[in-house]
C-alpha positions in Angstrom: 5.0 31.3 26.8 2.4 34.2 26.5 3.6 37.1 24.4 6.2 35.1 22.7 7.1 36.5 19.2 5.7 34.3 16.4 7.0 34.7 12.7 4.5 35.3 10.1 6.9 34.0 7.4 5.9 31.1 5.2 8.0 28.6 3.4 7.5 30.5 0.1 8.9 33.7 1.8 12.3 32.0 2.5 15.0 32.0 0.0 16.0 28.7 -1.3 19.7 28.0 -1.2 20.1 27.9 -5.1 18.9 31.5 -5.3 21.1 33.0 -2.4 24.2 31.0 -3.8 23.5 32.9 -7.1 23.3 36.2 -5.4 26.4 35.5 -3.3 28.4 34.5 -6.3 27.3 37.8 -8.1 28.2 39.9 -5.0 31.7 38.0 -4.8 32.3 38.8 -8.3 31.7 42.5 -7.8 33.6 42.6 -4.6 36.6 40.9 -6.2 37.4 44.0 -8.1 38.3 45.6 -4.9 38.8 42.7 -2.5 40.2 40.0 -4.7 43.1 39.2 -2.4 40.9 38.2 0.5 37.9 36.9 -1.4 37.3 33.1 -0.8 36.8 30.5 -3.8 33.2 29.8 -4.8 31.5 26.7 -3.3 32.1 23.8 -5.5 29.4 22.8 -7.9 28.6 19.3 -9.3 27.5 20.6 -12.6 24.5 18.2 -12.7 22.2 18.3 -15.6 18.9 20.0 -15.0 15.7 17.8 -15.5 11.9 18.2 -15.5 11.5 15.9 -12.4 9.7 17.8 -9.8 9.4 21.0 -11.7 7.1 23.4 -10.0 7.6 21.9 -6.4 8.7 24.2 -3.6 12.0 23.2 -2.4 12.9 22.9 1.3 15.7 25.0 2.5 19.3 23.5 2.6 19.4 23.9 6.2 16.3 22.0 6.9 17.3 19.1 4.6 20.8 18.7 6.3 19.8 19.2 9.9 16.6 17.3 10.3 17.6 13.7 9.6 16.9 10.1 10.6 20.3 8.4 10.5 20.6 6.2 13.6 24.2 5.3 12.9 24.9 8.8 14.2 22.0 9.0 17.0 18.4 8.7 17.1 17.7 12.5 17.6 16.9 14.5 14.5 19.9 16.8 15.1 22.3 14.1 16.0 23.4 13.2 12.5 24.4 16.8 11.7 26.2 17.0 15.2 28.1 13.6 14.8 28.4 12.8 11.2 31.3 15.0 10.7 33.6 12.3 12.1 32.9 10.0 9.2 35.6 9.6 6.6 34.2 9.3 3.1 37.3 9.4 1.0 38.5 7.1 0.0 35.5 4.9 -0.2 35.0 1.3 -1.4 31.8 -0.4 -2.5 31.5 -4.2 -2.5 29.6 -5.7 -5.4 28.8 -9.4 -5.1 26.0 -11.9 -5.9 24.5 -12.5 -9.3 26.6 -10.2 -11.3 29.2 -10.7 -13.9 31.7 -8.3 -12.4 32.0 -8.6 -8.5 34.5 -7.1 -6.6 35.5 -4.2 -4.3 35.4 -1.0 -6.2 36.6 2.5 -5.5 33.7 4.7 -5.7 35.1 7.1 -8.3 36.0 4.1 -10.5 32.5 2.6 -10.2 30.8 5.6 -11.1 33.4 6.9 -13.7 31.7 8.3 -16.9 28.1 8.3 -15.4 26.4 11.5 -15.9 25.0 13.3 -13.0 21.4 15.0 -13.1 19.1 16.8 -10.7 16.1 14.9 -9.5 13.7 16.9 -7.2 11.7 14.5 -5.3 9.2 14.7 -2.5 10.7 12.7 0.3 8.3 11.2 2.6 8.9 9.7 6.1 6.7 7.1 7.9 6.6 9.7 10.8 4.3 11.7 8.6 6.7 14.6 7.6 8.0 15.4 4.0 10.7 17.5 2.3 11.2 18.4 -1.3 14.7 17.7 -2.0 16.8 18.6 -5.0 18.9 15.4 -5.2 22.0 14.9 -7.5 22.8 11.5 -8.8 22.1 8.9 -11.4 19.8 5.9 -12.1 20.5 2.7 -10.2 19.8 0.8 -13.4 23.1 2.4 -15.1 25.1 1.1 -12.1 23.6 -2.3 -12.3 24.3 -2.6 -16.0 27.8 -1.6 -15.4 28.4 -4.6 -13.0 26.4 -6.9 -15.3 23.6 -7.9 -13.2 22.5 -11.3 -14.3 18.9 -12.4 -15.6 18.4 -14.8 -12.7 18.8 -12.0 -10.1 15.3 -11.1 -8.4 16.4 -8.7 -5.7 19.1 -6.0 -4.9 20.3 -5.9 -1.4 22.0 -2.9 0.2 24.1 -2.4 3.3 25.1 0.8 5.1 28.8 1.0 6.3 29.7 -0.3 9.7 32.3 1.8 11.4 31.5 2.4 15.2 34.6 4.3 15.8 33.1 7.0 13.6 29.5 6.3 13.7 28.7 6.9 17.4 25.1 5.4 17.1 26.5 2.0 16.1 28.1 1.7 19.5 24.7 1.0 20.9 22.2 -1.8 20.0 19.5 0.6 18.6 19.4 -1.7 15.3 21.0 -4.9 14.2 23.7 -3.5 12.4 24.6 -3.2 9.6 21.4 -1.5 8.4 20.1 -3.5 5.4 17.5 -2.8 2.7 16.5 -4.3 -0.5 14.4 -3.6 -3.7 13.2 -6.0 -6.4 15.0 -6.0 -9.5 11.9 -4.3 -11.3 12.0 -1.5 -8.5 15.9 -1.3 -8.7 15.6 -0.8 -12.5 12.8 1.7 -12.6 14.1 5.0 -14.0 12.9 7.1 -10.8 15.3 4.9 -8.5 18.6 6.8 -8.2 21.8 6.8 -6.5 22.2 10.2 -4.9 25.7 11.6 -4.5 24.7 15.2 -3.8 21.9 17.7 -3.2 21.6 21.3 -4.2 24.1 20.6 -6.7 26.8 20.0 -4.1 28.4 17.0 -2.7 26.2 14.9 -0.2 26.8 16.0 3.4 27.6 13.2 5.7 24.4 13.5 7.7 22.5 12.9 4.3 24.3 9.6 3.6 27.5 10.6 1.9 29.1 9.6 -0.3 26.2 7.6 -2.0 22.6 6.8 -0.9 19.7 5.1 -2.4 16.6 7.3 -3.1 13.3 5.7 -4.0 10.7 8.4 -4.3 7.7 6.4 -4.1 8.7 4.6 -1.0 8.9 5.7 2.7 12.3 7.4 3.5 13.8 4.2 5.4 14.0 2.4 2.3 16.5 4.9 0.9 19.5 3.5 2.7 22.4 5.8 3.3 26.3 5.7 3.1 26.2 2.5 1.1 
């Protein structure tokens, strides 16, 4: 439309969530002296260890990362996951481990990951649709999980499946894909130190629309390989 306002803001002009969270916490601390009875609790932090991965990359805003998604289990539109994923129940969550492992079974996610330290990994996320985002993931190396369940030396691949729950994942009510969504890695790819299982971003628990409670992140592959809600 002629004469429509156009913003001159660049990505670098916008405050990342990590910065405004710190400012908000400082402001809340000052305000609590007078308004302590009505001040809300600070947003929970995962306390992930900082690393040098992705240092110097300019992060995308939290709002972008959590509102522009491909997650067909909740619809094929980019904003469908944010609109529909709130219906997904992620606690409790059970992960089935089977195949060529020493300790197969159905594991509660908390038990499966107990004692594994979380760290921040800033990766550039690339979509086959020719768009990218820089995301501060929180998670742990997939290799740690595979060692915990005793992956056997004869195993050549790791297969992953997304949850099937059409009563909560509205996109699964249509044959958009052959549900459940499946992906796989070779053992060497799965054991690579850059391959992580993400449980959060921006040091907060992973939102449903981004693959809560746990998803794969493989930074050198296109995003569709990083299967969600495993």
